[in-house]
All heavy atoms as TSV, in Angstrom:
chain	resi	resn	atom	element	x	y	z
A	1	PRO	N	N	0.822	-1.206	0.000
A	1	PRO	CA	C	0.000	0.000	0.000
A	1	PRO	C	C	0.862	1.264	0.000
A	1	PRO	O	O	1.956	1.278	0.543
A	1	PRO	CB	C	-0.809	-0.116	1.278
A	1	PRO	CG	C	-0.089	-1.078	2.136
A	1	PRO	CD	C	0.692	-1.973	1.210
A	2	SER	N	N	0.348	2.295	-0.573
A	2	SER	CA	C	1.108	3.536	-0.686
A	2	SER	C	C	1.221	4.285	0.634
A	2	SER	O	O	1.973	5.239	0.748
A	2	SER	CB	C	0.466	4.442	-1.727
A	2	SER	OG	O	-0.858	4.752	-1.352
A	3	ASP	N	N	0.485	3.878	1.648
A	3	ASP	CA	C	0.504	4.596	2.927
A	3	ASP	C	C	1.369	3.920	3.992
A	3	ASP	O	O	1.351	4.316	5.151
A	3	ASP	CB	C	-0.905	4.790	3.447
A	3	ASP	CG	C	-1.684	3.495	3.546
A	3	ASP	OD1	O	-1.086	2.407	3.391
A	3	ASP	OD2	O	-2.895	3.568	3.776
A	4	PHE	N	N	2.169	2.905	3.611
A	4	PHE	CA	C	2.963	2.192	4.609
A	4	PHE	C	C	3.953	3.115	5.307
A	4	PHE	O	O	4.283	2.927	6.465
A	4	PHE	CB	C	3.703	1.000	3.974
A	4	PHE	CG	C	4.962	1.374	3.241
A	4	PHE	CD1	C	6.191	1.263	3.866
A	4	PHE	CD2	C	4.911	1.832	1.935
A	4	PHE	CE1	C	7.348	1.605	3.196
A	4	PHE	CE2	C	6.065	2.174	1.266
A	4	PHE	CZ	C	7.286	2.060	1.891
A	5	HIS	N	N	4.421	4.126	4.604
A	5	HIS	CA	C	5.411	5.073	5.131
A	5	HIS	C	C	4.775	6.028	6.146
A	5	HIS	O	O	5.457	6.624	6.958
A	5	HIS	CB	C	5.989	5.857	3.945
A	5	HIS	CG	C	7.024	6.871	4.285
A	5	HIS	ND1	N	8.290	6.521	4.697
A	5	HIS	CD2	C	6.997	8.214	4.256
A	5	HIS	CE1	C	8.994	7.625	4.908
A	5	HIS	NE2	N	8.235	8.648	4.649
A	6	LEU	N	N	3.483	6.142	6.098
A	6	LEU	CA	C	2.755	7.153	6.851
A	6	LEU	C	C	2.350	6.728	8.253
A	6	LEU	O	O	2.591	7.447	9.219
A	6	LEU	CB	C	1.504	7.542	6.052
A	6	LEU	CG	C	0.489	8.462	6.700
A	6	LEU	CD1	C	1.094	9.845	6.877
A	6	LEU	CD2	C	-0.750	8.530	5.837
A	7	PHE	N	N	1.759	5.560	8.391
A	7	PHE	CA	C	1.067	5.241	9.636
A	7	PHE	C	C	1.973	4.950	10.824
A	7	PHE	O	O	1.621	5.279	11.953
A	7	PHE	CB	C	0.057	4.116	9.415
A	7	PHE	CG	C	-1.118	4.579	8.608
A	7	PHE	CD1	C	-1.353	4.070	7.341
A	7	PHE	CD2	C	-1.973	5.545	9.098
A	7	PHE	CE1	C	-2.427	4.512	6.591
A	7	PHE	CE2	C	-3.048	5.998	8.356
A	7	PHE	CZ	C	-3.277	5.480	7.096
A	8	GLY	N	N	3.128	4.356	10.607
A	8	GLY	CA	C	4.038	4.111	11.731
A	8	GLY	C	C	4.472	5.399	12.413
A	8	GLY	O	O	4.293	5.569	13.638
A	9	PRO	N	N	5.029	6.350	11.656
A	9	PRO	CA	C	5.430	7.619	12.269
A	9	PRO	C	C	4.261	8.417	12.848
A	9	PRO	O	O	4.394	9.055	13.895
A	9	PRO	CB	C	6.081	8.383	11.115
A	9	PRO	CG	C	6.553	7.323	10.184
A	9	PRO	CD	C	5.523	6.229	10.284
A	10	LEU	N	N	3.119	8.372	12.179
A	10	LEU	CA	C	1.950	9.074	12.709
A	10	LEU	C	C	1.532	8.473	14.040
A	10	LEU	O	O	1.270	9.188	15.014
A	10	LEU	CB	C	0.795	9.024	11.714
A	10	LEU	CG	C	-0.540	9.575	12.196
A	10	LEU	CD1	C	-0.412	11.030	12.631
A	10	LEU	CD2	C	-1.597	9.417	11.110
A	11	LYS	N	N	1.504	7.162	14.106
A	11	LYS	CA	C	1.142	6.479	15.352
A	11	LYS	C	C	2.116	6.850	16.466
A	11	LYS	O	O	1.698	7.133	17.597
A	11	LYS	CB	C	1.133	4.972	15.120
A	11	LYS	CG	C	0.611	4.175	16.283
A	11	LYS	CD	C	0.384	2.738	15.884
A	11	LYS	CE	C	1.523	1.895	16.373
A	11	LYS	NZ	N	1.315	0.458	16.152
A	12	ASP	N	N	3.397	6.881	16.149
A	12	ASP	CA	C	4.399	7.272	17.142
A	12	ASP	C	C	4.176	8.699	17.630
A	12	ASP	O	O	4.351	8.993	18.814
A	12	ASP	CB	C	5.817	7.148	16.565
A	12	ASP	CG	C	6.231	5.712	16.324
A	12	ASP	OD1	O	5.615	4.796	16.911
A	12	ASP	OD2	O	7.183	5.501	15.546
A	13	ALA	N	N	3.802	9.582	16.713
A	13	ALA	CA	C	3.627	10.997	17.054
A	13	ALA	C	C	2.458	11.235	18.002
A	13	ALA	O	O	2.523	12.125	18.851
A	13	ALA	CB	C	3.444	11.816	15.788
A	14	ILE	N	N	1.394	10.458	17.867
A	14	ILE	CA	C	0.216	10.717	18.707
A	14	ILE	C	C	0.043	9.696	19.825
A	14	ILE	O	O	-0.903	9.795	20.607
A	14	ILE	CB	C	-1.070	10.824	17.857
A	14	ILE	CG1	C	-1.392	9.518	17.149
A	14	ILE	CG2	C	-0.981	11.982	16.884
A	14	ILE	CD1	C	-2.731	9.514	16.437
A	15	ARG	N	N	0.976	8.746	19.914
A	15	ARG	CA	C	0.893	7.720	20.971
A	15	ARG	C	C	0.815	8.383	22.349
A	15	ARG	O	O	1.535	9.323	22.648
A	15	ARG	CB	C	2.107	6.811	20.907
A	15	ARG	CG	C	2.080	5.729	21.982
A	15	ARG	CD	C	3.237	4.786	21.842
A	15	ARG	NE	N	2.911	3.839	20.770
A	15	ARG	CZ	C	3.693	3.598	19.724
A	15	ARG	NH1	N	4.839	4.196	19.594
A	15	ARG	NH2	N	3.324	2.742	18.806
A	16	GLY	N	N	-0.087	7.905	23.158
A	16	GLY	CA	C	-0.224	8.394	24.526
A	16	GLY	C	C	-1.072	9.650	24.662
A	16	GLY	O	O	-1.314	10.102	25.775
A	17	THR	N	N	-1.509	10.212	23.559
A	17	THR	CA	C	-2.324	11.420	23.604
A	17	THR	C	C	-3.790	11.042	23.817
A	17	THR	O	O	-4.295	10.129	23.184
A	17	THR	CB	C	-2.200	12.209	22.274
A	17	THR	OG1	O	-0.831	12.474	22.024
A	17	THR	CG2	C	-2.974	13.502	22.342
A	18	ARG	N	N	-4.432	11.750	24.719
A	18	ARG	CA	C	-5.871	11.537	24.935
A	18	ARG	C	C	-6.614	12.643	24.196
A	18	ARG	O	O	-6.322	13.829	24.367
A	18	ARG	CB	C	-6.213	11.594	26.417
A	18	ARG	CG	C	-5.716	10.394	27.170
A	18	ARG	CD	C	-6.550	10.247	28.431
A	18	ARG	NE	N	-6.289	9.007	29.081
A	18	ARG	CZ	C	-6.993	7.898	28.908
A	18	ARG	NH1	N	-8.000	7.895	28.068
A	18	ARG	NH2	N	-6.704	6.807	29.554
A	19	PHE	N	N	-7.582	12.234	23.421
A	19	PHE	CA	C	-8.356	13.184	22.641
A	19	PHE	C	C	-9.758	13.291	23.205
A	19	PHE	O	O	-10.352	12.292	23.603
A	19	PHE	CB	C	-8.413	12.739	21.174
A	19	PHE	CG	C	-7.060	12.714	20.510
A	19	PHE	CD1	C	-6.363	11.525	20.356
A	19	PHE	CD2	C	-6.485	13.885	20.052
A	19	PHE	CE1	C	-5.128	11.500	19.759
A	19	PHE	CE2	C	-5.239	13.873	19.441
A	19	PHE	CZ	C	-4.559	12.683	19.303
A	20	GLU	N	N	-10.272	14.505	23.211
A	20	GLU	CA	C	-11.607	14.761	23.751
A	20	GLU	C	C	-12.705	14.255	22.833
A	20	GLU	O	O	-13.751	13.815	23.293
A	20	GLU	CB	C	-11.792	16.266	23.983
A	20	GLU	CG	C	-10.869	16.835	25.050
A	20	GLU	CD	C	-11.180	16.284	26.428
A	20	GLU	OE1	O	-12.380	16.118	26.745
A	20	GLU	OE2	O	-10.231	16.004	27.172
A	21	ASP	N	N	-12.463	14.345	21.514
A	21	ASP	CA	C	-13.487	13.942	20.552
A	21	ASP	C	C	-12.834	13.643	19.205
A	21	ASP	O	O	-11.633	13.809	19.040
A	21	ASP	CB	C	-14.562	15.035	20.407
A	21	ASP	CG	C	-13.958	16.403	20.107
A	21	ASP	OD1	O	-12.847	16.475	19.526
A	21	ASP	OD2	O	-14.607	17.410	20.437
A	22	ASP	N	N	-13.650	13.221	18.264
A	22	ASP	CA	C	-13.137	12.881	16.937
A	22	ASP	C	C	-12.479	14.077	16.261
A	22	ASP	O	O	-11.459	13.939	15.585
A	22	ASP	CB	C	-14.260	12.355	16.041
A	22	ASP	CG	C	-14.745	10.977	16.448
A	22	ASP	OD1	O	-14.080	10.326	17.286
A	22	ASP	OD2	O	-15.787	10.551	15.921
A	23	GLU	N	N	-13.066	15.235	16.420
A	23	GLU	CA	C	-12.514	16.434	15.780
A	23	GLU	C	C	-11.106	16.737	16.287
A	23	GLU	O	O	-10.253	17.184	15.523
A	23	GLU	CB	C	-13.435	17.638	16.016
A	23	GLU	CG	C	-13.068	18.849	15.198
A	23	GLU	CD	C	-12.999	18.594	13.698
A	23	GLU	OE1	O	-13.865	17.873	13.168
A	23	GLU	OE2	O	-12.074	19.109	13.044
A	24	SER	N	N	-10.831	16.457	17.542
A	24	SER	CA	C	-9.487	16.662	18.094
A	24	SER	C	C	-8.474	15.728	17.446
A	24	SER	O	O	-7.340	16.116	17.170
A	24	SER	CB	C	-9.486	16.428	19.600
A	24	SER	OG	O	-10.325	17.343	20.242
A	25	VAL	N	N	-8.905	14.499	17.181
A	25	VAL	CA	C	-8.025	13.534	16.491
A	25	VAL	C	C	-7.752	14.018	15.074
A	25	VAL	O	O	-6.599	14.044	14.619
A	25	VAL	CB	C	-8.652	12.127	16.449
A	25	VAL	CG1	C	-7.770	11.169	15.663
A	25	VAL	CG2	C	-8.914	11.608	17.840
A	26	ILE	N	N	-8.794	14.409	14.386
A	26	ILE	CA	C	-8.647	14.888	13.010
A	26	ILE	C	C	-7.704	16.077	12.953
A	26	ILE	O	O	-6.816	16.148	12.103
A	26	ILE	CB	C	-10.032	15.236	12.416
A	26	ILE	CG1	C	-10.862	13.959	12.237
A	26	ILE	CG2	C	-9.901	16.006	11.112
A	26	ILE	CD1	C	-12.328	14.203	11.947
A	27	GLN	N	N	-7.863	17.005	13.871
A	27	GLN	CA	C	-7.010	18.192	13.896
A	27	GLN	C	C	-5.559	17.824	14.183
A	27	GLN	O	O	-4.637	18.358	13.561
A	27	GLN	CB	C	-7.521	19.201	14.929
A	27	GLN	CG	C	-6.788	20.515	14.885
A	27	GLN	CD	C	-6.897	21.194	13.516
A	27	GLN	OE1	O	-7.953	21.196	12.889
A	27	GLN	NE2	N	-5.807	21.740	13.035
A	28	ALA	N	N	-5.322	16.904	15.100
A	28	ALA	CA	C	-3.962	16.486	15.426
A	28	ALA	C	C	-3.295	15.816	14.225
A	28	ALA	O	O	-2.118	16.065	13.930
A	28	ALA	CB	C	-3.968	15.538	16.622
A	29	VAL	N	N	-4.044	14.984	13.528
A	29	VAL	CA	C	-3.499	14.307	12.346
A	29	VAL	C	C	-3.205	15.322	11.254
A	29	VAL	O	O	-2.130	15.294	10.637
A	29	VAL	CB	C	-4.459	13.208	11.850
A	29	VAL	CG1	C	-4.030	12.682	10.494
A	29	VAL	CG2	C	-4.538	12.084	12.868
A	30	ARG	N	N	-4.107	16.237	11.010
A	30	ARG	CA	C	-3.872	17.263	9.984
A	30	ARG	C	C	-2.645	18.103	10.319
A	30	ARG	O	O	-1.842	18.405	9.442
A	30	ARG	CB	C	-5.095	18.160	9.847
A	30	ARG	CG	C	-6.225	17.508	9.119
A	30	ARG	CD	C	-7.395	18.451	8.976
A	30	ARG	NE	N	-8.456	17.805	8.211
A	30	ARG	CZ	C	-9.718	18.181	8.241
A	30	ARG	NH1	N	-10.099	19.202	8.992
A	30	ARG	NH2	N	-10.611	17.540	7.523
A	31	THR	N	N	-2.525	18.480	11.559
A	31	THR	CA	C	-1.373	19.280	11.990
A	31	THR	C	C	-0.079	18.512	11.760
A	31	THR	O	O	0.902	19.054	11.248
A	31	THR	CB	C	-1.510	19.673	13.474
A	31	THR	OG1	O	-2.702	20.455	13.631
A	31	THR	CG2	C	-0.312	20.447	13.963
A	32	TRP	N	N	-0.069	17.239	12.123
A	32	TRP	CA	C	1.128	16.417	11.942
A	32	TRP	C	C	1.465	16.266	10.457
A	32	TRP	O	O	2.618	16.394	10.067
A	32	TRP	CB	C	0.933	15.052	12.588
A	32	TRP	CG	C	2.148	14.205	12.506
A	32	TRP	CD1	C	3.209	14.227	13.362
A	32	TRP	CD2	C	2.458	13.229	11.509
A	32	TRP	NE1	N	4.156	13.319	12.952
A	32	TRP	CE2	C	3.714	12.694	11.813
A	32	TRP	CE3	C	1.776	12.765	10.394
A	32	TRP	CZ2	C	4.314	11.720	11.033
A	32	TRP	CZ3	C	2.373	11.790	9.614
A	32	TRP	CH2	C	3.632	11.275	9.945
A	33	LEU	N	N	0.448	15.992	9.636
A	33	LEU	CA	C	0.678	15.837	8.195
A	33	LEU	C	C	1.260	17.101	7.577
A	33	LEU	O	O	2.187	17.047	6.773
A	33	LEU	CB	C	-0.627	15.469	7.482
A	33	LEU	CG	C	-1.168	14.073	7.743
A	33	LEU	CD1	C	-2.577	13.936	7.175
A	33	LEU	CD2	C	-0.246	13.015	7.157
A	34	ARG	N	N	0.728	18.239	7.977
A	34	ARG	CA	C	1.226	19.517	7.438
A	34	ARG	C	C	2.638	19.836	7.915
A	34	ARG	O	O	3.363	20.567	7.244
A	34	ARG	CB	C	0.276	20.644	7.830
A	34	ARG	CG	C	-1.041	20.572	7.093
A	34	ARG	CD	C	-1.962	21.716	7.479
A	34	ARG	NE	N	-3.235	21.563	6.806
A	34	ARG	CZ	C	-4.411	21.587	7.433
A	34	ARG	NH1	N	-4.481	21.780	8.724
A	34	ARG	NH2	N	-5.521	21.439	6.744
A	35	ALA	N	N	3.030	19.286	9.045
A	35	ALA	CA	C	4.365	19.566	9.600
A	35	ALA	C	C	5.465	18.762	8.907
A	35	ALA	O	O	6.646	19.095	9.043
A	35	ALA	CB	C	4.377	19.266	11.093
A	36	GLN	N	N	5.075	17.719	8.159
A	36	GLN	CA	C	6.085	16.895	7.487
A	36	GLN	C	C	6.614	17.623	6.258
A	36	GLN	O	O	5.865	18.219	5.497
A	36	GLN	CB	C	5.495	15.538	7.082
A	36	GLN	CG	C	4.886	14.763	8.224
A	36	GLN	CD	C	5.749	14.737	9.464
A	36	GLN	OE1	O	6.890	14.301	9.430
A	36	GLN	NE2	N	5.205	15.230	10.567
A	37	ASP	N	N	7.922	17.538	6.074
A	37	ASP	CA	C	8.573	18.176	4.945
A	37	ASP	C	C	8.220	17.446	3.650
A	37	ASP	O	O	7.972	16.230	3.658
A	37	ASP	CB	C	10.087	18.146	5.166
A	37	ASP	CG	C	10.815	18.998	4.171
A	37	ASP	OD1	O	10.649	20.228	4.228
A	37	ASP	OD2	O	11.545	18.424	3.331
A	38	LYS	N	N	8.228	18.158	2.543
A	38	LYS	CA	C	7.939	17.535	1.249
A	38	LYS	C	C	8.882	16.380	0.964
A	38	LYS	O	O	8.497	15.371	0.367
A	38	LYS	CB	C	8.041	18.563	0.132
A	38	LYS	CG	C	6.925	19.562	0.124
A	38	LYS	CD	C	7.110	20.561	-0.995
A	38	LYS	CE	C	6.042	21.628	-0.945
A	38	LYS	NZ	N	6.208	22.615	-2.015
A	39	SER	N	N	10.114	16.501	1.398
A	39	SER	CA	C	11.094	15.434	1.136
A	39	SER	C	C	10.710	14.145	1.864
A	39	SER	O	O	11.013	13.051	1.397
A	39	SER	CB	C	12.504	15.866	1.525
A	39	SER	OG	O	12.586	16.097	2.918
A	40	TRP	N	N	10.044	14.254	2.996
A	40	TRP	CA	C	9.605	13.072	3.738
A	40	TRP	C	C	8.576	12.286	2.912
A	40	TRP	O	O	8.645	11.071	2.815
A	40	TRP	CB	C	9.016	13.492	5.084
A	40	TRP	CG	C	8.636	12.343	5.947
A	40	TRP	CD1	C	9.453	11.607	6.753
A	40	TRP	CD2	C	7.328	11.770	6.084
A	40	TRP	NE1	N	8.723	10.623	7.382
A	40	TRP	CE2	C	7.432	10.706	6.987
A	40	TRP	CE3	C	6.099	12.069	5.532
A	40	TRP	CZ2	C	6.331	9.937	7.350
A	40	TRP	CZ3	C	5.006	11.301	5.893
A	40	TRP	CH2	C	5.134	10.242	6.798
A	41	TYR	N	N	7.641	13.008	2.307
A	41	TYR	CA	C	6.650	12.353	1.448
A	41	TYR	C	C	7.322	11.749	0.217
A	41	TYR	O	O	7.001	10.640	-0.196
A	41	TYR	CB	C	5.565	13.343	1.021
A	41	TYR	CG	C	4.656	13.736	2.160
A	41	TYR	CD1	C	4.817	14.961	2.808
A	41	TYR	CD2	C	3.651	12.892	2.594
A	41	TYR	CE1	C	3.987	15.328	3.856
A	41	TYR	CE2	C	2.816	13.243	3.640
A	41	TYR	CZ	C	2.988	14.467	4.267
A	41	TYR	OH	O	2.173	14.810	5.307
A	42	ARG	N	N	8.241	12.492	-0.364
A	42	ARG	CA	C	8.961	12.010	-1.547
A	42	ARG	C	C	9.721	10.726	-1.228
A	42	ARG	O	O	9.688	9.757	-1.988
A	42	ARG	CB	C	9.924	13.088	-2.047
A	42	ARG	CG	C	10.553	12.776	-3.378
A	42	ARG	CD	C	11.473	13.896	-3.884
A	42	ARG	NE	N	10.805	15.190	-3.922
A	42	ARG	CZ	C	11.100	16.225	-3.116
A	42	ARG	NH1	N	12.058	16.120	-2.223
A	42	ARG	NH2	N	10.455	17.361	-3.216
A	43	GLN	N	N	10.398	10.708	-0.105
A	43	GLN	CA	C	11.153	9.517	0.315
A	43	GLN	C	C	10.223	8.315	0.450
A	43	GLN	O	O	10.560	7.209	0.028
A	43	GLN	CB	C	11.857	9.792	1.634
A	43	GLN	CG	C	12.606	8.623	2.184
A	43	GLN	CD	C	13.150	8.900	3.592
A	43	GLN	OE1	O	12.773	9.872	4.242
A	43	GLN	NE2	N	14.025	8.053	4.052
A	44	GLY	N	N	9.065	8.523	1.021
A	44	GLY	CA	C	8.106	7.433	1.185
A	44	GLY	C	C	7.619	6.887	-0.143
A	44	GLY	O	O	7.489	5.678	-0.315
A	45	MET	N	N	7.367	7.766	-1.098
A	45	MET	CA	C	6.916	7.316	-2.413
A	45	MET	C	C	8.023	6.573	-3.151
A	45	MET	O	O	7.777	5.553	-3.783
A	45	MET	CB	C	6.419	8.505	-3.240
A	45	MET	CG	C	5.173	9.154	-2.649
A	45	MET	SD	S	3.822	8.010	-2.290
A	45	MET	CE	C	3.302	7.609	-3.933
A	46	HIS	N	N	9.248	7.065	-3.040
A	46	HIS	CA	C	10.371	6.393	-3.708
A	46	HIS	C	C	10.668	5.033	-3.087
A	46	HIS	O	O	11.152	4.129	-3.778
A	46	HIS	CB	C	11.622	7.277	-3.696
A	46	HIS	CG	C	11.537	8.421	-4.643
A	46	HIS	ND1	N	11.720	8.278	-5.994
A	46	HIS	CD2	C	11.263	9.732	-4.436
A	46	HIS	CE1	C	11.575	9.459	-6.581
A	46	HIS	NE2	N	11.288	10.353	-5.657
A	47	ALA	N	N	10.367	4.865	-1.831
A	47	ALA	CA	C	10.599	3.577	-1.165
A	47	ALA	C	C	9.636	2.501	-1.673
A	47	ALA	O	O	9.899	1.307	-1.505
A	47	ALA	CB	C	10.465	3.735	0.344
A	48	LEU	N	N	8.547	2.920	-2.292
A	48	LEU	CA	C	7.588	1.945	-2.812
A	48	LEU	C	C	8.152	1.123	-3.970
A	48	LEU	O	O	7.840	-0.059	-4.097
A	48	LEU	CB	C	6.319	2.651	-3.283
A	48	LEU	CG	C	5.409	3.185	-2.196
A	48	LEU	CD1	C	4.300	4.019	-2.817
A	48	LEU	CD2	C	4.835	2.053	-1.378
A	49	VAL	N	N	8.979	1.737	-4.797
A	49	VAL	CA	C	9.478	1.057	-5.995
A	49	VAL	C	C	10.202	-0.245	-5.655
A	49	VAL	O	O	9.865	-1.298	-6.207
A	49	VAL	CB	C	10.346	2.002	-6.845
A	49	VAL	CG1	C	10.961	1.267	-8.020
A	49	VAL	CG2	C	9.514	3.194	-7.321
A	50	PRO	N	N	11.179	-0.245	-4.734
A	50	PRO	CA	C	11.828	-1.518	-4.398
A	50	PRO	C	C	10.857	-2.540	-3.800
A	50	PRO	O	O	10.977	-3.741	-4.057
A	50	PRO	CB	C	12.902	-1.140	-3.377
A	50	PRO	CG	C	13.109	0.314	-3.537
A	50	PRO	CD	C	11.832	0.870	-4.064
A	51	ARG	N	N	9.884	-2.068	-3.031
A	51	ARG	CA	C	8.899	-2.994	-2.453
A	51	ARG	C	C	8.041	-3.615	-3.546
A	51	ARG	O	O	7.747	-4.811	-3.516
A	51	ARG	CB	C	8.024	-2.267	-1.436
A	51	ARG	CG	C	8.790	-1.870	-0.184
A	51	ARG	CD	C	7.956	-1.004	0.733
A	51	ARG	NE	N	6.785	-1.678	1.252
A	51	ARG	CZ	C	6.720	-2.282	2.427
A	51	ARG	NH1	N	7.784	-2.307	3.205
A	51	ARG	NH2	N	5.611	-2.835	2.832
A	52	TRP	N	N	7.628	-2.814	-4.528
A	52	TRP	CA	C	6.833	-3.353	-5.637
A	52	TRP	C	C	7.658	-4.362	-6.428
A	52	TRP	O	O	7.158	-5.414	-6.801
A	52	TRP	CB	C	6.373	-2.241	-6.561
A	52	TRP	CG	C	5.328	-1.334	-5.977
A	52	TRP	CD1	C	4.432	-1.634	-4.985
A	52	TRP	CD2	C	5.077	0.012	-6.344
A	52	TRP	NE1	N	3.644	-0.542	-4.722
A	52	TRP	CE2	C	4.012	0.480	-5.543
A	52	TRP	CE3	C	5.632	0.877	-7.266
A	52	TRP	CZ2	C	3.505	1.767	-5.656
A	52	TRP	CZ3	C	5.129	2.156	-7.372
A	52	TRP	CH2	C	4.074	2.587	-6.568
A	53	ARG	N	N	8.903	-4.035	-6.690
A	53	ARG	CA	C	9.765	-4.949	-7.447
A	53	ARG	C	C	9.920	-6.281	-6.727
A	53	ARG	O	O	9.858	-7.346	-7.339
A	53	ARG	CB	C	11.136	-4.319	-7.688
A	53	ARG	CG	C	11.107	-3.267	-8.752
A	53	ARG	CD	C	12.499	-2.800	-9.119
A	53	ARG	NE	N	12.396	-1.752	-10.124
A	53	ARG	CZ	C	13.055	-0.626	-10.091
A	53	ARG	NH1	N	13.908	-0.370	-9.115
A	53	ARG	NH2	N	12.904	0.269	-11.049
A	54	LYS	N	N	10.129	-6.213	-5.416
A	54	LYS	CA	C	10.283	-7.445	-4.634
A	54	LYS	C	C	9.008	-8.286	-4.694
A	54	LYS	O	O	9.059	-9.502	-4.846
A	54	LYS	CB	C	10.627	-7.098	-3.184
A	54	LYS	CG	C	10.959	-8.311	-2.338
A	54	LYS	CD	C	11.261	-7.923	-0.907
A	54	LYS	CE	C	12.690	-7.496	-0.766
A	54	LYS	NZ	N	13.085	-7.310	0.638
A	55	THR	N	N	7.871	-7.628	-4.614
A	55	THR	CA	C	6.591	-8.335	-4.686
A	55	THR	C	C	6.425	-9.017	-6.036
A	55	THR	O	O	5.978	-10.165	-6.110
A	55	THR	CB	C	5.429	-7.354	-4.436
A	55	THR	OG1	O	5.595	-6.759	-3.154
A	55	THR	CG2	C	4.090	-8.050	-4.504
A	56	VAL	N	N	6.793	-8.339	-7.111
A	56	VAL	CA	C	6.699	-8.921	-8.450
A	56	VAL	C	C	7.659	-10.102	-8.575
A	56	VAL	O	O	7.305	-11.149	-9.119
A	56	VAL	CB	C	6.990	-7.853	-9.530
A	56	VAL	CG1	C	7.164	-8.492	-10.900
A	56	VAL	CG2	C	5.877	-6.812	-9.561
A	57	GLN	N	N	8.865	-9.967	-8.033
A	57	GLN	CA	C	9.858	-11.032	-8.119
A	57	GLN	C	C	9.395	-12.317	-7.437
A	57	GLN	O	O	9.711	-13.410	-7.884
A	57	GLN	CB	C	11.194	-10.584	-7.518
A	57	GLN	CG	C	11.928	-9.576	-8.364
A	57	GLN	CD	C	13.123	-8.984	-7.637
A	57	GLN	OE1	O	13.319	-9.199	-6.442
A	57	GLN	NE2	N	13.923	-8.221	-8.362
A	58	VAL	N	N	8.668	-12.182	-6.347
A	58	VAL	CA	C	8.213	-13.375	-5.627
A	58	VAL	C	C	6.776	-13.754	-6.016
A	58	VAL	O	O	6.123	-14.525	-5.334
A	58	VAL	CB	C	8.337	-13.203	-4.087
A	58	VAL	CG1	C	9.780	-13.030	-3.686
A	58	VAL	CG2	C	7.465	-12.078	-3.583
A	59	ASP	N	N	6.310	-13.160	-7.109
A	59	ASP	CA	C	4.999	-13.456	-7.657
A	59	ASP	C	C	3.866	-13.230	-6.655
A	59	ASP	O	O	2.917	-14.011	-6.566
A	59	ASP	CB	C	4.967	-14.893	-8.186
A	59	ASP	CG	C	3.831	-15.125	-9.180
A	59	ASP	OD1	O	3.400	-14.145	-9.824
A	59	ASP	OD2	O	3.383	-16.275	-9.285
A	60	GLY	N	N	4.015	-12.189	-5.858
A	60	GLY	CA	C	2.960	-11.796	-4.931
A	60	GLY	C	C	2.948	-12.529	-3.608
A	60	GLY	O	O	2.111	-12.252	-2.750
A	61	ASP	N	N	3.870	-13.479	-3.397
A	61	ASP	CA	C	3.938	-14.157	-2.112
A	61	ASP	C	C	4.337	-13.176	-1.022
A	61	ASP	O	O	4.877	-12.113	-1.278
A	61	ASP	CB	C	4.957	-15.313	-2.151
A	61	ASP	CG	C	4.424	-16.519	-2.897
A	61	ASP	OD1	O	3.193	-16.612	-3.074
A	61	ASP	OD2	O	5.238	-17.341	-3.315
A	62	TYR	N	N	4.114	-13.558	0.220
A	62	TYR	CA	C	4.434	-12.703	1.364
A	62	TYR	C	C	5.918	-12.321	1.350
A	62	TYR	O	O	6.780	-13.137	1.098
A	62	TYR	CB	C	4.099	-13.425	2.669
A	62	TYR	CG	C	4.398	-12.597	3.888
A	62	TYR	CD1	C	3.564	-11.547	4.246
A	62	TYR	CD2	C	5.516	-12.853	4.662
A	62	TYR	CE1	C	3.830	-10.775	5.350
A	62	TYR	CE2	C	5.788	-12.086	5.784
A	62	TYR	CZ	C	4.950	-11.052	6.123
A	62	TYR	OH	O	5.223	-10.288	7.223
A	63	VAL	N	N	6.178	-11.047	1.628
A	63	VAL	CA	C	7.559	-10.533	1.610
A	63	VAL	C	C	7.879	-9.959	2.984
A	63	VAL	O	O	7.177	-9.101	3.486
A	63	VAL	CB	C	7.714	-9.415	0.552
A	63	VAL	CG1	C	9.100	-8.828	0.600
A	63	VAL	CG2	C	7.380	-9.948	-0.821
A	64	GLU	N	N	8.946	-10.471	3.592
A	64	GLU	CA	C	9.431	-9.898	4.851
A	64	GLU	C	C	10.189	-8.619	4.555
A	64	GLU	O	O	10.772	-8.472	3.494
A	64	GLU	CB	C	10.384	-10.877	5.540
A	64	GLU	CG	C	9.717	-12.088	6.136
A	64	GLU	CD	C	9.010	-11.783	7.447
A	64	GLU	OE1	O	9.355	-10.803	8.136
A	64	GLU	OE2	O	8.084	-12.535	7.774
A	65	LYS	N	N	10.222	-7.703	5.510
A	65	LYS	CA	C	10.999	-6.475	5.343
A	65	LYS	C	C	12.454	-6.804	5.329
A	65	LYS	O	O	12.941	-7.689	5.927
A	65	LYS	CB	C	10.728	-5.513	6.477
A	65	LYS	CG	C	9.564	-4.626	6.206
A	65	LYS	CD	C	9.510	-3.555	7.267
A	65	LYS	CE	C	8.540	-2.468	6.886
A	65	LYS	NZ	N	8.484	-1.423	7.841
C-alpha cells in the first residue's frame, strides 16, 4: 500500500495522547501531516518502488521487510 510510510510515524507521534473527541483527532493528524517536509513524502513514495519490485519477483507471495 502507498501509505505504509505514513502510519508508523503518525502512530508514534500521537501515541499516549488523549483526545476529547473525533474532531481533536482529526485536527492532530492534519497538523502532523502539514508539519512533514515535502522530502519526507517524496522519500516514502520512492521507497515503494523496491517494495513493488520485490513483490513482483516473488509473484505476490508474502515478503518480509
